[in-house]
C-alpha positions in Angstrom: -10.1 -125.3 16.5 -8.0 -128.4 17.0 -5.2 -128.2 19.6 -1.7 -127.5 18.4 1.0 -129.7 19.8 4.8 -129.5 19.4 6.6 -132.8 19.8 10.4 -133.0 20.0 12.3 -136.0 18.8 9.5 -136.6 16.2 11.7 -138.4 13.7 11.8 -141.7 15.6 10.8 -143.7 18.6 8.2 -142.4 21.1 8.1 -139.0 19.5 7.3 -140.3 16.0 4.8 -142.8 17.4 3.1 -140.1 19.4 3.0 -137.6 16.5 1.4 -140.2 14.2 -1.2 -141.1 16.8 -2.1 -137.5 17.7 -2.3 -136.5 14.1 -4.8 -139.3 13.5 -6.9 -138.0 16.4 -7.2 -134.5 14.9 -4.4 -132.7 16.7 -2.4 -130.1 14.7 1.0 -131.8 15.1 4.3 -129.9 14.7 7.3 -132.2 14.8 10.8 -131.0 15.5 14.0 -133.0 15.2 17.4 -132.9 13.5 16.1 -134.9 10.6 12.9 -135.0 8.7 10.5 -137.6 10.2 9.2 -138.5 6.7 5.6 -138.6 7.9 2.5 -136.5 7.3 3.1 -133.7 9.8 4.3 -130.1 9.8 8.1 -130.3 10.5 10.8 -127.9 11.6 14.4 -128.8 11.8 16.0 -128.1 15.2 19.1 -129.4 17.0 18.5 -129.3 20.8 22.2 -129.4 21.5 22.6 -126.0 19.8 21.1 -122.9 21.4 21.1 -120.9 18.1 19.1 -123.6 16.4 16.5 -123.5 19.3 16.3 -119.8 19.1 15.9 -119.8 15.3 13.1 -122.4 15.5 11.3 -120.6 18.3 11.4 -117.2 16.5 10.2 -118.7 13.3 7.4 -120.7 14.9 6.2 -117.7 17.0 6.2 -115.6 13.8 4.6 -118.1 11.5 2.1 -119.8 13.9 2.0 -117.9 17.2 -0.2 -120.3 19.1 0.5 -123.5 21.1 -1.6 -125.7 23.4 0.7 -128.6 24.2 4.5 -129.2 24.3 5.8 -132.7 24.5 9.5 -133.0 25.1 10.5 -136.5 23.8 14.0 -136.0 22.4 16.7 -137.7 24.2 20.2 -139.2 23.8 22.5 -141.3 26.0 25.9 -142.8 26.4 26.9 -146.3 27.5 30.1 -146.8 29.4 32.1 -146.0 32.5 31.9 -142.5 33.9 35.7 -142.4 33.9 35.8 -142.7 30.1 32.9 -140.3 29.3 34.7 -137.2 28.1 33.6 -133.6 29.0 32.2 -133.3 25.5 30.2 -136.6 25.9 28.8 -135.5 29.2 28.0 -132.0 27.9 26.3 -133.4 24.8 23.9 -135.6 26.8 23.0 -132.7 29.1 22.6 -130.3 26.3 20.0 -132.4 24.5 18.2 -134.0 27.5 18.2 -131.1 29.9 19.6 -127.7 28.7 18.0 -127.9 25.3 14.7 -129.0 26.7 14.7 -126.1 29.2 15.7 -123.6 26.6 13.0 -124.7 24.1 10.4 -124.7 26.8 11.4 -121.2 28.0 11.1 -119.8 24.5 7.6 -121.3 24.1 6.2 -120.5 27.5 4.6 -117.2 26.5 2.4 -119.1 24.0 1.6 -121.8 26.6 0.6 -119.2 29.2 -1.7 -117.6 26.7 -3.5 -120.9 26.0 -3.2 -122.3 29.6 -1.5 -125.2 27.9 0.2 -128.3 29.0 3.8 -129.6 29.0 4.7 -133.3 29.2 8.4 -134.2 29.6 9.5 -137.7 28.8 11.8 -138.9 31.5 12.8 -142.4 32.4 12.7 -145.0 35.2 16.5 -144.6 35.0 15.9 -141.2 36.6 14.5 -142.9 39.7 17.0 -145.8 39.8 20.6 -145.0 38.7 21.9 -147.6 36.1 25.6 -148.3 36.2 27.4 -147.6 32.9 24.4 -145.4 31.9 24.9 -143.0 34.8 25.1 -139.8 32.7 21.8 -140.6 31.1 20.3 -141.4 34.6 21.6 -138.0 35.9 19.8 -136.1 33.1 16.5 -138.0 33.6 16.6 -137.3 37.3 17.2 -133.6 36.5 14.1 -133.6 34.2 12.0 -134.9 37.1 13.1 -132.1 39.5 12.7 -129.6 36.7 9.1 -130.7 36.2 8.4 -130.5 39.9 9.7 -126.9 40.2 8.2 -125.7 36.9 4.8 -127.0 37.9 4.8 -124.8 41.0 6.1 -121.7 39.1 3.5 -122.0 36.4 0.5 -122.9 38.5 -0.9 -119.3 38.7 -0.8 -119.2 34.9 -2.9 -122.3 34.5 -0.1 -124.2 32.7 0.2 -127.9 33.8 3.4 -129.9 33.7 4.0 -133.6 34.0 6.7 -136.2 33.5 6.1 -139.6 31.9 8.6 -142.3 33.0 9.0 -145.2 30.6 11.2 -148.2 31.5 12.8 -150.3 28.8 11.1 -149.4 25.5 11.7 -150.8 22.0 12.9 -147.8 20.0 15.8 -146.6 17.9 17.4 -145.3 21.1 19.1 -148.7 21.5 20.9 -148.4 18.2 21.6 -144.7 18.7 23.2 -144.9 22.1 26.9 -143.8 22.0 28.9 -146.6 23.4 32.2 -145.5 25.1 34.3 -148.6 25.9 37.9 -148.3 24.7 39.8 -151.6 24.4 41.8 -152.9 27.4 40.2 -150.5 29.9 39.6 -151.8 33.4 35.8 -151.8 32.9 35.8 -153.3 29.4 34.1 -156.7 30.1 31.6 -155.3 32.6 30.6 -152.6 30.2 30.2 -155.0 27.4 28.0 -157.3 29.5 26.0 -154.3 30.8 25.4 -152.8 27.3 24.3 -156.2 25.9 21.9 -156.6 28.9 20.5 -153.1 28.3 20.0 -153.7 24.6 18.3 -157.0 25.2 15.9 -155.5 27.8 15.1 -152.6 25.5 14.4 -154.7 22.4 12.1 -156.8 24.5 10.6 -153.8 26.3 7.2 -152.2 25.9 6.2 -150.7 22.6 6.3 -146.9 22.1 2.6 -147.2 21.4 2.1 -148.0 25.1 4.0 -144.8 26.1 2.0 -142.8 23.6 -1.3 -144.2 25.0 -0.3 -143.0 28.5 0.6 -139.5 27.3 -2.8 -139.2 25.6 -4.5 -140.4 28.8 -2.7 -137.7 30.8 -3.8 -135.0 28.3 -7.4 -136.0 28.9 -7.2 -135.5 32.7 -8.5 -132.4 34.3 -5.4 -132.3 36.5 -2.2 -134.0 35.3 -0.1 -135.8 37.9 3.5 -134.8 38.7 5.0 -138.0 37.4 3.5 -141.2 35.9 5.4 -144.4 35.3 4.6 -146.5 32.2 3.8 -150.1 33.1 2.8 -151.9 36.3 6.1 -153.8 36.5 8.1 -150.5 36.6 5.7 -149.0 39.1 6.3 -151.9 41.5 10.1 -151.7 40.9 10.2 -147.9 41.7 7.9 -148.4 44.7 10.2 -151.2 46.1 13.3 -149.0 45.5 11.8 -146.4 47.8 10.9 -148.7 50.7 13.7 -151.3 50.6 17.1 -150.6 52.1 19.2 -148.6 49.6 22.1 -151.1 49.9 19.8 -153.9 48.9 18.4 -152.0 45.9 22.0 -151.2 44.9 23.0 -154.9 45.1 20.1 -155.9 42.8 20.9 -153.2 40.2 24.6 -154.0 40.5 24.0 -157.7 39.8 21.8 -156.8 36.8 23.9 -154.1 35.1 27.2 -153.5 37.0 28.8 -156.8 37.8 
């Protein structure tokens, strides 16, 4: 029997690319997202910012299918703007989708993954390793995903369930256009935020293709033992490595000049 995989955020970007690729390789792909991905895969509607929606999906899936080999958490949202102007609701929304919804969904599906000695891959970001000014809330959530993966791996080890995080850098996806920009006119950060967002958008639209991320995910799934974290692209591997060995103030200065000045 072909392996069953659930992919969140399957309607666009990395999730959609991965779903199409895995479907072509013979996986039984189940995509979940807020809107129909309009591709040839089984699809369930689910809003990761809403716990009732997650519970409804999980109950329906367990009743209708009842088996799962792989869970890939791709769904993610972000805001762009100064922390001071991110409202409580904005901050909560990003954490609900990127962290709380991811954990809730995973928890609901863990009994199935324990039964199959399955695998979980969480899509994080290099921004979880290196905080990006005016994208700080997003960076916080991606750092949380990394620590979540590290802890979950140890908790699930006796059950034979493996967990890993993939860390893309700038990737050319719909995330750029879907980012919620928070930059009210005449605020003290306005020009800096405007420059920073434009720089982010340019870097993302000239970034790696989602196919490259999908290729790494598939490579990890073929490994006997998945690593804790894996960064996409040699450039970002070098960047993260340097950020760990160089003085923190020097790294801060480089990132500030790129995105904060």
